[in-house]
C-alpha positions as semicolon CSV with decimal commas, in nm:
position;residue;x (nm);y (nm);z (nm)
1;M;0,268;-4,039;-2,047
2;F;0,511;-4,031;-1,774
3;I;0,727;-3,791;-1,948
4;D;0,459;-3,559;-2,043
5;E;0,355;-3,534;-1,695
6;E;0,704;-3,510;-1,555
7;Q;0,739;-3,195;-1,810
8;N;0,407;-3,014;-1,733
9;H;0,564;-3,050;-1,346
10;I;0,894;-2,885;-1,426
11;H;0,700;-2,608;-1,624
12;E;0,447;-2,558;-1,365
13;L;0,538;-2,211;-1,197
14;K;0,343;-1,985;-0,978
15;A;0,394;-1,628;-0,845
16;G;0,678;-1,597;-0,599
17;D;0,897;-1,863;-0,764
18;F;1,248;-1,761;-0,832
19;V;1,375;-1,841;-1,216
20;K;1,627;-1,800;-1,491
21;V;1,633;-1,824;-1,856
22;A;1,774;-2,153;-1,917
23;V;1,787;-2,164;-2,295
24;S;1,986;-1,985;-2,561
25;A;1,884;-1,641;-2,706
26;K;1,756;-1,834;-3,037
27;R;1,581;-2,092;-2,857
28;F;1,421;-1,810;-2,650
29;N;1,288;-1,627;-2,890
30;V;1,159;-1,941;-3,106
31;N;0,965;-2,047;-2,770
32;Q;0,794;-1,686;-2,762
33;I;0,597;-1,723;-3,066
34;G;0,260;-1,746;-2,960
35;H;0,358;-1,659;-2,597
36;G;0,422;-1,270;-2,602
37;G;0,644;-1,263;-2,930
38;P;1,039;-1,273;-2,941
39;V;1,184;-0,988;-2,749
40;D;1,489;-0,748;-2,791
41;N;1,639;-0,745;-2,474
42;V;1,678;-1,151;-2,413
43;R;2,035;-1,119;-2,382
44;Q;2,034;-0,881;-2,104
45;V;1,851;-1,147;-1,903
46;M;2,015;-1,418;-1,983
47;E;2,156;-1,635;-1,709
48;K;2,012;-1,368;-1,476
49;A;1,761;-1,452;-1,206
50;G;1,424;-1,292;-1,173
51;I;1,093;-1,350;-0,991
52;V;0,773;-1,463;-1,113
53;Q;0,526;-1,204;-1,044
54;Y;0,199;-1,384;-1,190
55;V;0,113;-1,658;-1,439
56;D;-0,168;-1,539;-1,662
57;R;-0,454;-1,731;-1,804
58;D;-0,255;-1,892;-2,095
59;G;0,009;-2,030;-1,851
60;D;0,281;-1,773;-1,946
61;A;0,480;-1,617;-1,669
62;L;0,535;-1,258;-1,599
63;V;0,902;-1,223;-1,457
64;I;1,065;-0,938;-1,298
65;F;1,427;-0,890;-1,299
66;Q;1,619;-0,706;-1,072
67;D;1,736;-0,451;-1,303
68;G;1,369;-0,366;-1,388
69;I;1,314;-0,580;-1,702
70;R;0,978;-0,742;-1,744
71;N;0,875;-0,995;-1,962
72;H;0,597;-1,234;-2,038
73;I;0,812;-1,545;-2,094
74;N;0,703;-1,932;-2,184
75;P;0,753;-2,147;-1,910
76;E;0,970;-2,374;-2,158
77;S;1,245;-2,135;-2,137
78;L;1,294;-2,109;-1,763
79;E;1,401;-2,309;-1,484
80;K;1,384;-2,260;-1,097
81;V;1,694;-2,138;-0,917
82;N;1,799;-2,108;-0,548
83;P;1,797;-1,736;-0,466
84;E;2,075;-1,774;-0,236
85;D;2,290;-1,833;-0,533
86;Y;2,239;-1,467;-0,678
87;N;2,246;-1,267;-0,370
88;D;2,586;-1,131;-0,441
89;K;2,545;-1,106;-0,804
90;D;2,512;-0,752;-0,950
91;S;2,591;-0,597;-0,618
92;C;2,862;-0,402;-0,766
93;D;2,657;-0,238;-1,041
94;G;2,544;0,032;-0,818
95;L;2,207;0,221;-0,878
96;K;2,066;0,220;-1,215
97;E;1,736;0,380;-1,367
98;G;1,469;0,094;-1,364
99;A;1,645;-0,123;-1,097
100;C;1,463;-0,271;-0,821
101;V;1,572;-0,142;-0,489
102;I;1,486;-0,127;-0,118
103;V;1,500;0,155;0,118
104;D;1,633;0,166;0,466
105;A;1,415;0,063;0,710
106;D;1,578;0,203;1,016
107;R;1,347;0,492;1,082
108;A;1,604;0,688;1,268
109;R;1,888;0,673;1,016
110;F;1,644;0,716;0,736
111;K;1,530;1,057;0,878
112;Q;1,907;1,181;0,964
113;V;2,058;1,069;0,627
114;Q;1,737;1,210;0,423
115;T;1,782;1,534;0,570
116;E;2,121;1,569;0,440
117;T;2,021;1,652;0,090
118;I;1,630;1,686;0,114
119;P;1,396;1,911;0,366
120;W;1,235;1,654;0,580
121;D;0,880;1,558;0,563
122;D;0,700;1,277;0,789
123;G;0,555;1,167;0,463
124;F;0,873;1,014;0,369
125;Y;0,845;0,756;0,629
126;A;0,607;0,575;0,399
127;A;0,909;0,472;0,188
128;A;1,099;0,300;0,469
129;G;1,177;-0,044;0,431
130;K;0,981;-0,078;0,131
131;V;1,084;-0,193;-0,228
132;G;1,035;0,016;-0,563
133;W;1,175;0,110;-0,873
134;V;1,419;0,361;-0,950
135;Q;1,286;0,624;-1,184
136;K;1,557;0,878;-1,203
137;I;1,898;0,931;-1,072
138;H;2,001;1,300;-1,044
139;P;2,344;1,386;-1,214
140;S;2,490;1,453;-0,893
141;G;2,426;1,091;-0,785
142;K;2,296;1,211;-0,448
143;I;1,918;1,168;-0,506
144;A;1,741;0,887;-0,644
145;S;1,363;0,937;-0,748
146;V;1,213;0,565;-0,642
147;N;0,835;0,472;-0,748
148;I;0,685;0,284;-0,453
149;D;0,325;0,175;-0,421
150;Y;0,254;0,387;-0,697
151;G;0,372;0,703;-0,544
152;S;0,736;0,891;-0,624
153;F;0,991;0,948;-0,339
154;P;1,311;1,171;-0,402
155;L;1,532;0,962;-0,168
156;N;1,881;1,022;-0,063
157;S;2,069;0,746;-0,265
158;A;2,250;0,641;0,033
159;L;1,932;0,531;0,162
160;V;1,856;0,293;-0,129
161;K;2,054;-0,049;-0,243
162;R;1,964;-0,308;-0,458
163;A;1,691;-0,556;-0,370
164;S;1,779;-0,920;-0,343
165;L;1,518;-1,164;-0,476
166;V;1,387;-1,244;-0,168
167;D;1,309;-0,878;-0,078
168;M;1,132;-0,888;-0,405
169;Q;0,931;-1,176;-0,303
170;K;0,881;-1,040;0,029
171;H;0,746;-0,693;-0,088
172;L;0,621;-0,735;-0,430
173;I;0,453;-1,123;-0,436
174;P;0,122;-1,102;-0,228
175;S;0,083;-1,382;0,020
176;N;-0,262;-1,545;0,062
177;S;-0,527;-1,238;0,087
178;P;-0,745;-1,216;0,387
179;D;-1,112;-1,302;0,316
180;F;-1,255;-0,961;0,314
181;A;-1,369;-0,739;0,062
182;R;-1,463;-0,371;0,049
183;G;-1,771;-0,258;0,209
184;D;-1,762;-0,580;0,459
185;L;-1,882;-0,490;0,777
186;V;-1,629;-0,617;1,072
187;K;-1,544;-0,619;1,426
188;V;-1,240;-0,663;1,630
189;N;-1,265;-1,007;1,769
190;V;-0,992;-1,031;2,040
191;S;-0,926;-0,861;2,394
192;A;-0,753;-0,541;2,449
193;E;-0,397;-0,689;2,550
194;E;-0,452;-0,957;2,236
195;L;-0,498;-0,668;2,006
196;K;-0,188;-0,509;2,136
197;V;0,000;-0,795;2,054
198;Q;-0,123;-0,871;1,701
199;Q;-0,087;-0,528;1,602
200;V;0,318;-0,547;1,605
201;G;0,387;-0,483;1,261
202;H;0,061;-0,454;1,123
203;G;-0,003;-0,059;1,193
204;G;0,064;-0,074;1,568
205;Y;-0,123;-0,010;1,862
206;I;-0,265;0,304;1,913
207;A;-0,229;0,419;2,306
208;S;-0,335;0,781;2,269
209;T;-0,647;0,875;2,459
210;K;-0,950;0,999;2,279
211;N;-1,307;1,159;2,394
212;I;-1,518;0,871;2,277
213;S;-1,917;0,934;2,368
214;G;-1,821;1,169;2,636
215;C;-1,575;0,952;2,766
216;I;-1,205;0,949;2,777
217;C;-1,031;0,629;2,708
218;Q;-0,756;0,423;2,514
219;Y;-0,882;0,433;2,165
220;M;-0,782;0,085;2,059
221;Q;-0,935;-0,053;2,351
222;V;-1,264;0,084;2,253
223;L;-1,223;-0,102;1,911
224;V;-1,299;-0,402;2,100
225;T;-1,629;-0,311;2,214
226;M;-1,721;-0,058;1,986
227;E;-1,970;-0,071;1,674
228;A;-1,859;-0,260;1,371
229;G;-1,632;-0,081;1,103
230;S;-1,656;-0,080;0,710
231;V;-1,360;-0,243;0,515
232;C;-1,196;0,034;0,286
233;F;-0,887;-0,196;0,120
234;I;-0,636;-0,416;0,195
235;D;-0,271;-0,307;0,144
236;C;0,002;-0,456;-0,032
237;E;0,101;-0,657;0,281
238;G;-0,227;-0,809;0,341
239;D;-0,351;-0,590;0,640
240;V;-0,707;-0,452;0,638
241;Y;-0,817;-0,081;0,673
242;V;-1,109;-0,017;0,833
243;R;-1,321;0,269;0,875
244;F;-1,482;0,313;1,222
245;N;-1,693;0,585;1,374
246;S;-1,395;0,835;1,434
247;E;-1,113;0,721;1,202
248;R;-0,970;0,476;0,953
249;M;-0,762;0,209;1,118
250;C;-0,487;-0,053;0,966
251;L;-0,566;-0,375;1,131
252;N;-0,406;-0,719;1,122
253;P;-0,679;-0,942;0,976
254;T;-0,653;-1,199;1,214
255;V;-0,823;-0,993;1,486
256;L;-1,152;-0,929;1,273
257;T;-1,444;-1,123;1,202
258;K;-1,726;-1,010;0,953
259;V;-2,037;-0,913;1,121
260;T;-2,384;-1,013;0,985
261;A;-2,628;-0,749;1,085
262;K;-2,988;-0,812;1,049
263;S;-3,158;-0,663;0,746
264;H;-3,447;-0,561;0,929
265;E;-3,316;-0,349;1,184
266;D;-3,325;0,007;1,187
267;M;-2,990;0,072;1,309
268;L;-2,750;0,224;1,055
269;H;-2,367;0,127;1,034
270;V;-2,048;0,298;0,902
271;G;-2,021;0,187;0,541
272;D;-2,402;0,175;0,457
273;L;-2,547;0,274;0,151
274;V;-2,836;0,505;0,207
275;S;-3,125;0,686;0,010
276;I;-3,168;1,039;0,056
277;E;-3,515;1,178;0,084
278;S;-3,649;1,283;-0,239
279;D;-3,938;1,512;-0,120
280;L;-3,734;1,851;-0,091
281;E;-4,032;2,009;0,140
282;K;-3,995;1,726;0,402
283;F;-3,618;1,741;0,375
284;K;-3,630;2,114;0,479
285;S;-3,878;2,054;0,750
286;L;-3,662;1,760;0,901
287;Q;-3,321;1,911;0,838
288;T;-3,353;2,159;1,179
289;P;-3,051;2,374;1,233
290;Y;-2,956;2,296;1,580
291;E;-3,007;1,930;1,605
292;H;-2,929;1,827;1,221
293;G;-2,681;2,097;1,099
294;G;-2,939;2,283;0,922
295;Y;-3,068;2,331;0,555
296;Q;-2,862;2,510;0,292
297;E;-3,006;2,576;-0,073
298;D;-2,744;2,365;-0,221
299;M;-2,855;2,065;-0,044
300;A;-3,175;2,043;-0,301
301;Q;-2,922;1,857;-0,538
302;V;-2,873;1,568;-0,321
303;C;-3,220;1,477;-0,271
304;G;-3,315;1,116;-0,384
305;K;-2,945;1,068;-0,449
306;T;-2,766;0,743;-0,306
307;A;-2,511;0,843;-0,019
308;R;-2,280;0,635;0,210
309;V;-2,250;0,656;0,583
310;M;-1,903;0,777;0,682
311;S;-1,977;0,835;1,055
312;I;-2,228;0,845;1,305
313;F;-2,225;1,072;1,555
314;N;-2,539;1,025;1,764
315;D;-2,899;0,929;1,684
316;K;-2,965;1,271;1,561
317;R;-2,676;1,319;1,295
318;I;-2,521;1,098;1,072
319;L;-2,234;1,200;0,808
320;V;-2,260;1,076;0,470
321;K;-2,069;1,121;0,139
322;V;-2,293;1,237;-0,174
323;L;-2,162;1,382;-0,490
324;G;-1,818;1,404;-0,374
325;R;-1,892;1,617;-0,055
326;P;-1,960;1,517;0,305
327;L;-2,300;1,625;0,447
328;N;-2,438;1,618;0,801
329;L;-2,788;1,488;0,798
330;N;-3,110;1,371;1,020
331;P;-3,114;1,002;1,000
332;A;-3,482;1,037;0,933
333;L;-3,376;1,156;0,590
334;L;-3,190;0,841;0,525
335;R;-3,306;0,497;0,429
336;R;-3,056;0,180;0,386
337;L;-3,033;-0,004;0,063
338;G;-2,976;-0,376;0,073
339;E;-2,826;-0,536;0,360
340;P;-2,567;-0,403;0,600
341;G;-2,204;-0,454;0,496
342;T;-2,308;-0,767;0,259
343;D;-2,482;-0,598;-0,045
344;T;-2,275;-0,411;-0,320
345;A;-2,551;-0,444;-0,591
346;C;-2,666;-0,101;-0,508
347;W;-2,314;0,066;-0,567
348;K;-2,328;0,039;-0,933
349;S;-2,630;0,318;-0,954
350;A;-2,472;0,516;-0,632
351;T;-2,379;0,889;-0,660
352;I;-2,149;0,866;-0,367
353;C;-1,833;1,059;-0,532
354;A;-1,762;1,305;-0,810
355;P;-1,487;1,362;-1,048
356;G;-1,160;1,473;-0,842
357;K;-1,354;1,376;-0,492
358;H;-1,239;1,011;-0,487
359;D;-1,049;0,860;-0,213
360;W;-0,785;0,642;-0,396
361;S;-0,596;0,338;-0,262
362;T;-0,305;0,113;-0,361
363;G;-0,307;-0,249;-0,229
364;R;-0,459;-0,566;-0,333
365;S;-0,613;-0,525;-0,660
366;L;-1,017;-0,530;-0,609
367;L;-1,334;-0,590;-0,868
368;C;-1,463;-0,257;-0,955
369;V;-1,821;-0,226;-0,838
370;V;-1,943;-0,042;-1,167
371;C;-1,782;-0,251;-1,436
372;G;-1,652;-0,573;-1,231
373;E;-1,346;-0,581;-1,365
374;C;-0,997;-0,555;-1,185
375;T;-0,898;-0,213;-1,045
376;Q;-0,557;-0,250;-1,178
377;H;-0,557;-0,421;-1,495
378;G;-0,954;-0,417;-1,604
379;K;-1,042;-0,690;-1,842
380;M;-0,673;-0,784;-1,896
381;C;-0,637;-0,901;-1,524
382;P;-0,438;-1,213;-1,526
383;A;-0,609;-1,374;-1,239
384;P;-0,879;-1,670;-1,303
385;R;-1,206;-1,543;-1,302
386;R;-1,363;-1,727;-1,000
387;P;-1,737;-1,796;-0,995
388;D;-1,793;-1,678;-0,654
389;R;-1,610;-1,326;-0,667
390;T;-1,831;-1,022;-0,600
391;P;-1,796;-0,658;-0,652
392;G;-1,524;-0,530;-0,384
393;S;-1,342;-0,847;-0,339
394;V;-0,990;-0,950;-0,387
395;T;-0,894;-1,046;-0,768
396;G;-0,615;-1,257;-0,683
397;C;-0,371;-1,095;-0,940
398;G;-0,123;-0,907;-0,680
399;N;-0,106;-0,580;-0,592
400;G;-0,196;-0,231;-0,763
401;H;-0,436;0,055;-0,785
402;A;-0,738;-0,082;-0,552
403;G;-1,004;0,185;-0,682
404;C;-1,194;0,436;-0,456
405;D;-1,248;0,357;-0,090
406;D;-1,570;0,541;-0,079
407;C;-1,756;0,458;-0,416
408;G;-1,570;0,143;-0,489
409;A;-1,492;0,275;-0,895
410;C;-1,170;0,173;-1,073
411;R;-0,999;0,498;-1,219
412;A;-1,150;0,417;-1,551
413;C;-1,514;0,400;-1,456
414;A;-1,450;0,728;-1,264
415;E;-1,283;0,905;-1,541
416;D;-1,063;1,061;-1,287
417;A;-0,697;0,886;-1,396
418;V;-0,360;1,037;-1,331
419;T;-0,139;0,968;-1,579
420;K;0,211;0,818;-1,534
421;E;0,351;1,142;-1,723
422;E;0,177;1,371;-1,448
423;V;0,340;1,124;-1,171
424;E;0,701;1,166;-1,335
425;A;0,650;1,537;-1,398
426;L;0,569;1,604;-1,042
427;A;0,851;1,397;-0,908
428;N;1,107;1,573;-1,186
429;E;0,978;1,916;-1,069
430;T;1,019;1,819;-0,705
431;I;1,393;1,708;-0,722
432;E;1,499;2,018;-0,924
433;K;1,349;2,238;-0,672
434;I;1,574;2,029;-0,427
435;M;1,862;2,025;-0,621
436;R;1,836;2,402;-0,686
437;H;1,789;2,489;-0,316
438;E;2,107;2,247;-0,240
439;G;2,302;2,459;-0,501
440;C;2,192;2,790;-0,361
441;M;2,313;2,678;-0,012
442;Q;2,639;2,538;-0,155
443;L;2,722;2,924;-0,301
444;Q;2,553;3,100;-0,017
445;M;2,341;3,294;-0,241
446;T;1,949;3,328;-0,242
447;P;1,736;3,165;-0,527
448;R;1,658;3,531;-0,635
449;Q;2,008;3,624;-0,667
450;L;2,065;3,324;-0,891
451;L;1,801;3,456;-1,118
């Protein structure tokens, strides 16, 4: 009995554990029977260390190796290792397609080096300091296309190096997710000075001034006292993106607290689901031109539809999203559905978005409000099904597609999927344009002269 308990303890793995294959190739494939089946590339990972991304419902571990190989492995074939023993291994291999890499985090150097080969765009900063996977290396060796957070970045190869196991753990394995869900009503619960401190490393502190309610003031300070905001999603690092009246902010979850609004109150909040007046004649009469933006003939199609409050300008004009379009409406035309920030039951039948009009995000995988499944893995989500989970809440399986911030649907339910082939084709086209431009510069010829 003691031996069985000790054996179970040895093979009890969790996300973030560092492991290696500790059996022979023959024994490995025998152990794989009933655990994902034998694999062809077992010899490529023998004695190499990897990291457990998650453990599925059957107890098998999805292990990611530094060269990009991923396998569901019977834990009987694995043993835990010290990552420091593998820091210097494979460092001389250079960049390889499929390898896990980390991008230089020094923003000043990043821009300087990147502009040596690629025309600069501030969007490249999103890759700085991140871990990703080499999708393609250009024949010149100067540019590597790296997939990061489900986006593809053409980067100067000098900015990219092989990620260590610790790098992989820090960036690919989510820490405990904050106890927030999409649609939650939240408010900043600290002072302005404390907010400034807590925002270091979590989106920063915005010191720019804005005109809010007729007053010029520090925007982040206004967050301390302004109305509550609505949770959009939780990013890969666990920070919470919240939509406030004027814009969406990235915030440290420790500065936020949930707000419980009274269900009988008349006040609407950002993020509320609302039903639009179904009586067309009443709609026309209340939607006056000067105070509420006026009526247009194509507004008839939104009568009786379910929308979502995106911004509240004043007591006479509210911005909603319905059928994929933003509309300024008279608040008298809107009736809240469910309780503020806590009721996602109405989302399933809502008409907030339309095909091609979604606001997709990546971060912690959430529960789709339509099908109730994981926004990344669907029904194949490896995370245990908790009885208390609700639509919009974190699944616990890690990072991936987080669905639409506005309607809460996954890509499958929205029928608005972007295929891997489309992403790769766009990335390859970008690299070819860049290299063609570089070749023209070297030859001091224009693209037209090369044709």
